[in-house]
Every structure is written in structure tokens, then in C-alpha cells.
N, C-alpha and C positions, 0 to 999 in steps of 0.2 A: 504493500500500500504506500502511495506517495506521501511524503512528509507534508504536514499541514500546520498552519498557524491558526489557532482558534481565538480570535479576538473577542467574540461575543457568541454565546450559545445558552440556551435554557434560561433566558432572561437575566443573565449575569455576565459581567466581565471583570476579571481580576487585574486587568492591565492598568498601568500608570504611565503618564507622560513625564519624561525626565528632561530637564533643561540644565544648562550651566548655571552657576549661582549668580552670574551677572551677564545674562545674554544680551545681545544687541536688540534694539526695538523690533527689527524685522524677524528675528528668530523667536522672540516672545510672541509676536503676533502670529507667526506660523503655528506655534503650539496652541494658541487660542482658537485659531481657525480650525485646526485639526479637531480639537475638543468639541467645538460647536457643531461641525458637520457630522462628526461621529455620533453625537447625541441625536441629531436629526435622523441619522441612518438607522439606528437601532434602539434609541432611548436611553443608552448608558452614558452618563457623564463621567469622563475619566478625570481623576485628579492630576494636577500638574505639580511636580515636586522638584527639588533641587538635586543636582548630582552630588551634593555633600552628604546625602543620605546613603547608607551602605547599599551597594548593589544587590539586586534581587532578581528573581525571574519575573517574566511578564512585564518588561519595560519597553516603552516606545521612546527611544532616545531621539530628540529633535535638535539638530544643530551640533556644532562642535562642543565637546565637554570632556570631563574626566572619563566618561564612559567610552568616548570615541578614541581615546588614546590607547586602549587595550586592544585585544585581538577581535575587533568587530568587523574587520574587512574593509573599513572605510578608506578609500584611496587617499594617500598623503598629498597628492597634487591637485586636490579639488578646490583649493582656496580661491583660485582666480576665476574670473568670468561669471557665467550664470549656469554652469553645468549642474545637472540634477543627478541625484544618486539615492537609492534606498535599497535596503536589504531586509528581507523577511525571513526570520528563523522561527522555529517552533516556540521559543520562549523569549525572543527579543526581536524588536523591529528597530532599525536605525534609519533615520531620514536626515540627510545632510546635503549640502550644496555649496557652490562656489560663490565668492563675493558677497555683496550685500543682499542680493535677491535670491541666490541659489537655493538656500534652505526653504524659503517660503515657496519658491517655484516647485521644489521637490515634494512639498506637502500637497500642493494642488495636483501635481502629476500622480501622486499616490492615490488621491481621492478620485481622480478621473479613471485611472487605469484599473485600480483594484476594487473600487467601491461603486463605480458607475455614476458618480456625480458629474453634472454638466452645468456650466455657467453660461447659459444661453444669452441672456440680456441683463442689463442692470437691475431689472425688476423680476427676472425669472431665472431661478436656479432650480435644477431638478436634482433631488436627493431621493433615491429609491428607499422605500421602507423595507428593512430586512429583519427576519426573525433570528437570523444567525449571520455572523461575519466570519467565514472560514476561508483562508487564503492559502495558495500554494507557496511553499518555500522557494524563494527566488532572489536574485539580485538584478536590479534595473539601473541603468545609467543612460544619460542622454546629453549630448553636446549640441546646443542650438547653433545652426549654421549662420545665423544673423545676430550681430551684436546690438543692433538697433532695430526695433519693430514698432511702428506707429500706425494705428488704425484711425484715420482722421474722418470719422463719421460723427454726427451730432451727439447722439446719446453716449457713446463711449468717451467722447471728449469731456464729459461731465461726470464720469463715474470712475473714481480711482480704484475702488474694490473690483469692479468688473475687469478693468485693465490688468490689475495685478493677478487676478485669478486666471486670466487667459494669457498671462506672461507677455503682455504688451507693455513696453517700457519707455514709450515716448513721453515727452514732457508737456504735451498739451493737456493731458489729464492731471488732476491735482494729486498726483502720487506723493505720499508723505514719507517721513522717515520710517514709519512702521511697514511701509510697502517696499522698503529698500531704495527709496528715491527713484530717480528716472534719469534717462539720457536727456539732459536739459540744456537747451540753448538760452542765451540772452541775445535777442535780435535774431529772429528765425530766418528771415530772408529779406532781400531788397533793402539793404541797410545803408547804402552809400550816403543817403541824405540824412540819416540819423547820426552817422559818424561825423559828417561835416555839413551841418544844417544850412541850407540856403538862406533862411530867414536871419541867420546870424552872420553869414559871411558873403552872400552874393553881391550885395551892394558895394561893399568895400573891396572885396577880392573876387571879382568875377573869374579871374584866372584859375581859381580852384575847381572850376567846372568845365564840362566838355566844350571844346572848340568845334563849332559846326562848319560845314563845308562853305557856308557863306561868310565865314570870318567872324561871326558873332559867337558869344558864349551862351550855352543853354543853361538857364537857371530855373526853369519851371519844374513841375512835379515829376517829370520824366528824366530830368538832367542827371547824367552820370558825372563822375569825378575825373579830373585830370590826374591820372595815376602816376605820372612821373614828376609831379610837383612835390618838392621835398617838404613844403609846409603842409600839404594835404596828408602826406605820410605821417608827419609829426602829430597833427591834430587827431587823425584817425587812430593812431597807436595809443595816444593818451586816453581817448574815449573808450577804446577796448579795455585798457587797464582799469579805468574807472568802473566800467560795467562789471568786470570780474570782481573787483573789490566790493562793490555794492550788492552783488548777487553771488555769494559764495557757493550756492548750490548749482550754478551753471558750470558745465564742463566744456561747452562749445559756444563760440561766438561766431556769428555769420558776418563775413565781410563780403558783401555781394551786391551786384549791379541792381539798379532799379528795374522795375518791370517794363516791358515793351517788346512787341513781337513783329513790328513792321518797320521799314526803313525810317519812317517819319517819327517813330517813338523810341527807337533804340538809342541813338545819340551817343555812341562811344566817342571819346576825345580824338580829334584829328590834328592836334598840335604836332609840331615837328618831332619832339621827343617821344611822344606816344606812338606816332606813326613809325618812327625808327625801330622801336621795340617790337611793334606788331608786325612790321615787315620782316624782321629777323625771325620772329617766332611763327610766322605764317598765319596770323589771325589775332583777333582782339583778346583772346584768352591769354595771350602773352603778357600784356601789361597787367592784367588782373592777377595772374599767378605770381609774377615778380613782386607786385604790391603786397599780396597776401603773404608770401614767404617772408618779406621783411617784417611784417607785423608779427608773424608767428615766431620769428627769431627774437624779436624784442620782448616778447612776453614770457618766453619759456623758463627763464631763471626764476622769476617771481611766481609764475603759475605753471609748474611742471606738469600738472594734471590736465591742463586745458588744451583744447585744439581750436584752430581757426578753420572755418568752413567757408566755401564759396560754391556758387552754382555754375554748371555748364548749361547755358540756357540762351535761346535766341541768338544773339550775335557772338556768343562765346562758346558755342557747341564744339567747334573744331579744337582739338587739343594743341598746345604749343609744340613746336618742333624740338626745342632744346632744353628749356628750363624744366627741372623736376621739382615736385612738391617736397617740402620739408616733412620730417617725420610727424610733426604735430599739425598737419594740414589734412583736411577732409574735402574731397570734391563731391558735390551732389549733381550728377547728370540728371537732366529732366527729359530723358528719352530712353528707349530700350534698344536701340540699334546695336547689335552685338559687335559689329566691326568697330564702331566708334568707341564702344565700351572697352574693347581690347586695346585701342590706342590710348585711351585715358588711363587704363591700368598701368601702362608703361610709364606714365607721368606720375601717377599717384596710386599707391597700393591700398589706400582707404577710400573706397567709393560707397557712398550712400545714395541711393536713387530716389528721386522725387517722381512718384508714379501717379498718373492721373487715371482714376478708375470710375468715373461717372461722366455723364453728358452735361457739362456746365451750362450749355446754352438752354437746355430744357431738363431740369431735374425731374420733372414730372413725366417725361417720356421714358418708357422702360429701357433699361440698359442691362440686358441679360448676359452678363459676363461670367456666370457661375463656373463654366467649364474652362475658362482661360486663367483663372486665378492661380491654381496650383502649377500648371505648366509654365506660366510666366515667372513665378517666383523661383522655380527650379532653374529656369534658363538664366535668370539674373544671377543666381548664386554660382552657376557654372561660369558666368562671365565676371567673377570676382567681386560681385556686389556683397558688401557686408552689413548694409543697413537699408531698410525700405520704409519710406514714408508714403503710405497709400492714401491719397486724397480723394475721398468720396464726397457725399453730400454732407458737408460739415456745418452748415449754418441753418439747417431746418430739420426737424424730425418728420417721420411719418410718410415717406415717399418711396415707392418702388422697392418694397421688401428690404428697406435699409437695415433693419435689425439682423436679418439673415445674412446679408452681405458682410456686415461688420463682424459677425461671428465667424464666417468662413475665412475672412482675412486674418482674424486673430489666431485661429487654429492653424492655418496654413503658413503664416509667417513664422510661427513657432516650430512647426513640423510639416514641411511641404510634402512629405510622403503620405500623409493621412488621406483617407478615401473621401473624396468630395461627395459622392453619392450618399454615403453613410451619414456624413455630417448634415447634409440637406434633409435627409429623411428624419433623423433624430430631431432636428430643429423644428421642422414643419409639424411633426406630431405633438411636440411639447408646446409650441407657441400658439398653434391654431387648433389644437385638439382635433375633433372629428372634421372640422372645416379644412384641415390641412390636406386631406386627400384630393378634393377637386382643385385646390390651388396648386398642388404639386403637379397635377395633370396639365394645367395651364402652363406652368413653368417648363415642363418637359417638352411640350409642343414648341415653345419658343427656342429652347436649347437645341432641339433636334433640327429645326430649320437652319439655325446658325451653323451647327456642326455639319449637317449633310450638304449644305450649299457653300460652306466655307466663307461665310459672310463676315465682313469686318465690323468692328465696333469702334466708333470714333468719339473722342471726348468733347469735340465742339462741332455738333452737326444739327441739322434741322430735318424734319420730315420732307419728303418721303425717305424712308429707309427700307431696304428689301425684306427685313425680318418682321415688319409690321404691315400686315395686309388686312383688308376688310374681313377675310375669312377668319384670321386669327383673332381679330377684335370680337367677332360674333362668338367664337368659341370661348374666348375669355369671359364674355358677359354671362354665358351659360355656367361656366365654372364658378364665377363669383356669386351668381344667384344661388347655386347649390351651397356654396360655402356660407352664405348669410343664413340660409335655412338651417344649416347644421351647427351654427356657432354655439348655441347652448347657453352662453353667459354674456352679459353686457360687455365684459372686458374683451372677450374673444371677438364679439361682433364688431367692436370698435377697431380692433386690429385688422379684421377683414376689410372694413370700410376704408381705413387708411390705405391699405395696400391697393384697394380698388381705384384710388384717385388717379393712378397712372393710366389705367385703362380708360377711364372717363376722359382724361385729357386727350389721349390719342384719338378717341372717337370724335371729340369736338374739333380737333385739328384737321380731321379728314372731312368735316362738314363744310361745304362751300358757303361763303357769305351770301346772305339773302335766303338761305333755306328757312322754311317756316319753323319758328320756335328756337332758332339758333342762339339768339342773344339771351333769351330767357334760360336756355340750358347752360350757357356760360355763367350767368349769374348764379344759378343753382350750384354749379361746380365750385365757384369761388366761395359761396356761402358755406358749402360743406368743407372746403379746404380750411377755412377759418374755424369752423366748429370743431374740426378734428385736430386743431392745434398746429397745423402746418404753417410755417412762416414765409416760405418762398416757393415758387415753382421754377425759378431759374436763378443763377448766381447774380444776375445783373438787375433784376427788376423787383421792386416792391409789389405787393399784391394789388393795390389799387391801379398802378400803372399796367401791370400784367393783364388785369381784367379788361381794361379799356383797349389795350393794344390787340388783345385777342379778338375783340369784337371788330376792330378795324381791319384786321387781316381777312383776306378772301379765301381762307381755308388752305387746302393743299397747294394751290397754285402760287401762293406767295411765301410758302414756307422755306424756300431756298434762300430767302433774305433773312439776315440777322435781325432779331428784334432789337430795336434801339434801346439803349439804356441811359439811365440818368447820368448826365455829364458831371454832376457834382459828387457822384459816388466814386471813391478811390478804386482804381483798377488793381491795386496790389492784392495778391491772394493772401 
């Protein structure tokens, strides 16, 4: 008979949780989380004791302590990173991990793998109720392939517990000391003007900013810096040091170009010195990386733990030919092209990608990327990416199965070998209950069309798109009708209705202007959007403007045009 570990049986558990006498906040929290979820699992509340107590049988040792210094099998090189490790014996369980977060992550890995716990959404955790908890004797270890994992969707951004439980370590969530902190920036992107503010310097020192082709200096909200000006370097360096002194929890500072994706808005500096560097390096990334390297060198003595980050984006996508990044520099490419990534890897070994994973032009238009998430992550890792920022619908809840997508990204960023189909099936059953079955059929039809016809998904596009057809809309309506009938509870019904908003939006966008009842249907759609707590239906338009402009458009025939956006709204992401 195989060896077993009986944690709970017959209504009783003799086990105790053991901690070091002075554990870190994240290890103490790991023990508290284990105790709480174990009680939910089987009803037994395990006591938490110090390792100063004489060792006994039936101990669950969490984190490094006097107990892990003996022959428990805990590897000695686990102190760094976020590696997870646990060992289950008949009379002892040891759960440990690397760095500030590894032990906490090991507890969550144990709860998921061995107990069937699932952390689906900030408001929905599934803990199966068990009459007994009997586990096979085993040792488990895992090394996450990505050192930085961020799921930039609305609800995860506001839930530190959900992020920690799903091993998401990005700094937009309010991850605290008990969660082991986060990979935290100060100044996340587009920081040139924060480093050298035009309102402070433009009038007296226009030479600090980009020289344009017409011989004038750009000092507006898109203006870049003159990166070969020594005063600009001095001011920016001092500002970076000030930020790091004022924000000791930040480990990365972004020194990065302002937003802009067209020749009229990019505005890199064309002065003689900047042109000389860029011509030598073969592109505008040359002046940027030379500038970033100098700041990185200037801070490393006072802040040896900190890194300087910049983005490869718009006019700086092409890597420089000669200069290499310093050891404390991170490059964030904003693209997935494998050949370009390989070229950037030769320049900088630390690459964190900025990945766009929704349709920013129309949040409400379905974006069925479920089957591309895992392959894309695996491909990025193969191309030397060590961190991923997945930017989805970050500024509004409740559109296009947002909660499902956030869950998929969290699980697959941690472990891209997980089975996407199993993740989707578990989520749909838990989040939608009986209503999940017809909704899953609708998603499967969308997924099959994209997969079978090899259709692209674009992050800035309008209708028409080939995966949304009148037939799919009609099929979707039948699936959502069935789901609403099966919902069973007001909470699940609201979830179904929120998810249905995308289908309603697409049906309206396919309805030509002048069709009977179209304007009234648009009003009903936006009334429901507001009732269900949705804040936006695109990145660029507030709801009143979006409602009016949707009425003014003539349906499918004008959808190739970009919806205009409020010129007063900043374009920076």
C-alpha cells in the first residue's frame, strides 16, 4: 500500500503548524492563510506554534526555521527568487520557498495542487468541503519561468489577496509586506516629462526638449527630451534618485519616451548631437539607451537593488547596433516579433514585455483570445522574455468575460504549461454555475472559428471582423437567453448580464443607422451598461460621448473609422 499522509480523518486532526519564532510578515501570513483555508476545507482549525517548542510528529512546518535545518529534505539553495517547494511525509509536511514571496506562493501551490482550492476572482474562491484530507507522500518543486507577472485587468488591479494567491507580483495591485511586496516601479512609463517637466523648464530652457525638423523645439505634451544635453542628464538623474529615496519600496524606475505612434506625435530630438548618436546606432533607440545607461550607472552605488527600465516602442523599436545595456537596465519591448526580440536580447538580457491583450478601440467588442494566451507566453519565454505585463481592460469592470481572462492570464503567467481547457471549464462552472454550460458553448463557437480559419486578433480595430458574423450573434443570443434562465441566483444572473453586454454591443454595431428602434436600443444598452457598473466601452470615450457617437454612426458601414475621442483626455496609457 502506498504511503499516505492523513491530515484530517474521522472529524479530527492532530496536526500543528510550526513557524520560526520571528518569521517574516509574509511567512506568518502564509501560515494564517494555510490555517484559514484548511479550516474551510474540513472544519479543523490547526494551531500555529513556534519552532522553540520541542519537535513532535504531525507538524506542518511553514517557512525556514529550526525544523528546516535538520534532515527534512528542504533544498539549501531555495532562498532566492520565488521558487516553491513542499514535501509531504507520513508524519511531517514542510512548505518552504525562495525570497520574500516563495513560502507564501508554496502554500497557495499546496492548497491548489493537493486540496483543490481555486482562487477564481477577488470575490470567488472555491474550497471543496472534505470529510477527510489524505494525501500521497511526495515532494513538489517549481521554478516560475517569469520573474515579473502582471495581470492589468480592472478587478485584479484592486485586489492584493487575489494577486498574491495567483502568484501575480506586479505593482499595480496594493500588494503589502505580508504578501511579500511586489515588483514595483516608480514612474511606470512615458516618464520623460516627469523627469524634466516642461512647465518648469520649457520657457527658460527650450533646448532641453526635442528639436523638430522645422528648427523649433517641441515643448507640448508629446515632447521628448534632448538626450545628449548634459543638463537634461543631470536633472533626470537627480529626479530618479529623489524618487528612489522617497519610494523605498520601488525597485524599478522607468526612464522612457512619451507616448506617440505617428510621425506627427513621436518627436524624437533631431539636434546635431542626437542625430550623430542615432546615426551611429542605426535608430532612435541609440540615444535612449546611452541616456538610460548613464542614469543606471549613476544610481547603482546608492541603490544597488534598483534597475532602470525603458520601453522599445514606436520610434525606438529597432535595437541599437553597438551600445549594450548595463546590468541594472531592463528593456520592455511593446511587441512580440521574435526576430526583433532576439536582436534586443543581444543588447539586453533582461527583457520584460508590454503585451496588449484586448481591443482598446472597443472594449465592448468581444476579443476571444483564450487559445492564444498560453502559446504566446511560451513563445515569449523561448525568446528570452523574463517578465510580462498583460494589459487588458484595466479601467472598467464587467466586459467580455474579463474575470475569466484575468484568471487565465494569472494561471498561465505562473505556469504556461497548464491546460487552458481545464482552466476555462473549472472557471465557467464555478463562476456561472448551471449558466456556464450555454456560455461555454458560445465561447467554443467563437474559439473554433478563430482556430479553424486562423483569424487574427488585433488590439486596435473596428468592426467588421471575420470572427463576428450575424450567425454567431444569433447563436450567442440563444446561449445567453439559456444562461439567464439557468442563472438561479441574482448574483449569477448579474454576471451573465454583464458578460452579455459585449454581444449586445456587437448586434447594435451591425444595425445600420435609420433602422427602426435603433436609437432606443442604444439607449437601453447604455442604461444597462451603467446599471451593471461598467465605466467605459472603449479606452478613449466616456459613456455619454460613446452613447451619442454610436447613434451618429451609420452602423457597419462607418465602423472602419476610428471613433473620435476627447482631445482633453491624456493619451498616455
